[in-house]
C-alpha positions in Angstrom: -0.1 -0.1 -0.2 1.4 3.5 -1.0 1.9 6.0 1.7 1.0 9.7 1.2 0.9 12.7 3.2 -2.6 13.7 4.9 -4.4 16.8 3.1 -2.3 20.0 4.0 -3.9 22.7 5.5 -3.6 26.4 3.9 -1.2 27.0 6.9 1.0 24.0 6.6 0.9 24.7 2.7 2.4 28.2 3.4 5.1 26.9 5.8 6.2 24.2 3.6 6.7 26.7 0.6 8.5 29.2 2.9 11.1 26.2 3.9 11.6 25.4 0.4 13.2 28.9 0.0 15.0 29.0 3.5 18.7 28.6 4.0 18.5 25.5 6.0 19.0 22.6 3.5 17.4 20.0 6.1 14.1 21.9 6.5 14.3 22.6 2.6 14.6 18.8 1.9 12.1 17.8 4.4 9.5 20.4 2.9 10.1 19.3 -0.6 9.3 15.5 0.5 6.0 16.6 1.8 4.9 18.6 -1.1 6.2 16.0 -3.5 3.9 13.6 -1.5 1.1 15.9 -1.7 1.2 16.1 -5.2 0.7 12.2 -5.6 4.4 11.1 -5.9 5.2 7.8 -4.4 7.8 7.2 -1.9 10.1 5.2 -4.5 9.7 8.4 -6.9 10.2 10.8 -4.2 13.5 8.9 -3.5 14.7 9.4 -7.0 14.2 12.9 -7.4 15.7 13.7 -3.9 18.1 11.2 -3.8 17.0 9.8 -0.2 16.6 6.3 1.4 12.9 5.3 1.2 12.7 4.5 4.8 13.9 7.8 5.6 11.3 9.6 3.6 8.4 7.4 5.2 9.7 8.5 8.6 9.3 12.1 7.4 5.9 11.4 5.8 4.7 9.8 9.1 5.8 12.4 11.3 4.3 15.0 9.3 1.0 13.1 9.3 1.1 12.7 13.2 2.2 16.1 14.0 2.0 18.3 11.0 5.1 20.9 10.3 6.3 20.5 13.9 6.9 16.9 12.9 9.5 18.0 10.6 11.7 19.6 13.2 14.5 17.6 15.0 14.7 18.3 18.6 18.2 17.7 19.6 18.8 16.3 23.2 22.1 18.1 23.9 24.0 15.0 24.2 24.6 12.7 27.5 24.6 14.2 30.7 27.5 14.9 32.3 28.9 12.2 34.8 30.8 14.2 36.9 30.0 17.6 38.4 32.3 20.9 37.9 33.9 20.3 41.2 34.7 16.8 40.6 36.3 17.6 37.4 38.1 20.6 38.9 39.7 18.0 41.9 40.8 15.6 39.0 42.5 18.5 37.3 44.1 19.7 40.4 45.2 15.9 41.4 46.9 15.5 38.0 48.6 18.7 38.5 50.0 17.6 41.9 53.4 15.8 42.2 52.6 12.4 43.3 55.3 12.1 45.9 54.2 15.3 47.5 50.8 13.6 48.1 53.0 10.6 49.5 53.0 8.4 46.7 55.7 6.1 45.6 56.1 7.2 41.9 57.1 10.5 40.4 54.8 10.5 37.1 51.2 10.2 36.7 49.5 7.8 34.3 45.9 7.7 33.4 45.2 4.6 35.5 47.1 5.9 38.2 45.1 9.0 38.2 41.7 7.1 37.9 42.7 5.0 40.9 43.5 7.9 43.1 40.7 9.8 42.3 38.3 7.0 43.7 40.7 6.2 46.7 40.7 9.8 47.7 37.0 10.1 47.4 36.8 12.5 44.5 34.6 10.0 42.6 33.2 6.5 43.4 34.6 5.0 40.1 36.1 6.6 37.0 37.8 4.9 33.9 41.2 6.2 32.6 39.5 7.3 29.4 37.2 9.7 31.1 40.1 10.9 33.2 41.7 11.7 29.7 38.9 13.5 28.3 38.6 15.4 31.4 42.1 16.7 31.5 42.2 17.0 27.6 39.2 19.4 27.8 41.1 21.3 30.4 44.3 21.1 28.4 45.7 19.6 31.2 49.3 17.8 31.0 49.4 15.4 33.4 52.8 13.9 32.0 54.9 16.9 32.5 57.8 16.3 34.9 57.8 18.2 37.9 61.1 18.8 40.0 61.3 19.3 43.3 62.6 22.8 43.0 60.3 24.1 40.5 56.9 22.6 42.1 
């Protein structure tokens, strides 16, 4: 059975026509898909015209049929939530900047694994992977590998 968009209201027609002339290529593409479907083009025909996969076209037609023009907008979630607070991140950075010997440790250079272990042992975090430590330090442009001499601090 062929899939088509439902009948467009005048307001939807105007909005889709407006998106056809906007600078946003994504909205322009989606508006074109809906308008072609409203003109009687089938999904495989639209796919050939706009060079898009039929499954993707069906998704946008279904979303338009359910929610109108708002269904064509993509709402971004903003990514995954931060695992560690700003304070925890700052404490990990301070730990990486400290000389391990000054903290009573029996080594003079940090590794990511040692930083992760010490962050958990000192109660900064419950647990943390060495990769997450790397990302925190990289984001802060903190070089944990620098050699600290007793004279230079």
